[in-house]
C-alpha positions as CSV (number, residue, x, y, z in Angstrom):
1,M,-36.5,-5.2,24.7
2,T,-36.2,-8.8,25.8
3,R,-32.9,-10.2,27.0
4,R,-32.9,-12.8,24.2
5,L,-33.3,-10.1,21.6
6,R,-30.5,-8.0,23.0
7,I,-28.2,-11.0,23.0
8,G,-29.1,-11.7,19.4
9,I,-28.5,-8.2,18.2
10,S,-25.2,-8.0,20.1
11,V,-23.9,-11.3,18.7
12,S,-25.1,-10.6,15.1
13,A,-23.4,-7.2,15.1
14,A,-20.1,-8.6,16.4
15,L,-20.0,-11.8,14.4
16,P,-19.0,-10.4,11.0
17,T,-16.1,-8.5,12.5
18,L,-15.0,-11.5,14.5
19,V,-15.0,-13.8,11.5
20,A,-13.2,-11.4,9.2
21,A,-10.6,-10.5,11.9
22,L,-9.9,-14.2,12.7
23,V,-9.5,-15.2,9.1
24,V,-7.2,-12.3,8.2
25,L,-5.2,-12.4,11.4
26,T,-4.8,-16.2,11.3
27,L,-3.3,-15.9,7.8
28,L,-1.1,-13.0,8.9
29,A,0.1,-15.0,11.9
30,I,0.9,-18.0,9.8
31,G,2.9,-15.8,7.5
32,G,4.8,-14.4,10.5
33,V,3.6,-10.8,9.9
34,V,1.9,-10.5,13.3
35,P,2.5,-12.4,16.5
36,W,0.0,-15.1,17.6
37,A,-0.8,-13.1,20.7
38,V,-2.8,-10.7,18.6
39,L,-5.6,-13.3,18.1
40,P,-6.7,-13.5,21.8
41,A,-6.5,-9.7,22.1
42,V,-8.8,-9.3,19.2
43,L,-11.2,-11.9,20.6
44,L,-11.3,-10.1,23.9
45,A,-11.8,-6.7,22.2
46,I,-14.8,-8.0,20.2
47,A,-16.3,-9.7,23.2
48,V,-16.1,-6.4,25.2
49,Q,-17.7,-4.6,22.2
50,A,-20.6,-7.1,22.2
51,F,-21.0,-6.8,25.9
52,I,-21.1,-3.0,25.8
53,M,-23.7,-3.2,23.0
54,F,-25.7,-5.6,25.1
55,V,-25.7,-3.3,28.1
56,R,-26.5,-0.2,26.0
57,L,-29.5,-1.9,24.3
58,G,-31.0,-2.6,27.8
59,R,-31.2,1.1,28.7
60,V,-34.6,2.6,28.7
61,A,-34.9,6.1,27.2
């Protein structure tokens, strides 16, 4: 599997989660339900998820 394809799969798998989380958490942060510090934590968690997926796709069985 090429590097470009692995990046594409990783990003496309993480993107829906990222968009949904950012929309919901931004609205909740504006409403004061969650602290603003949650947003960077979620971004970091989704980036780590995408990186792990990228690495695992590169393994040869």
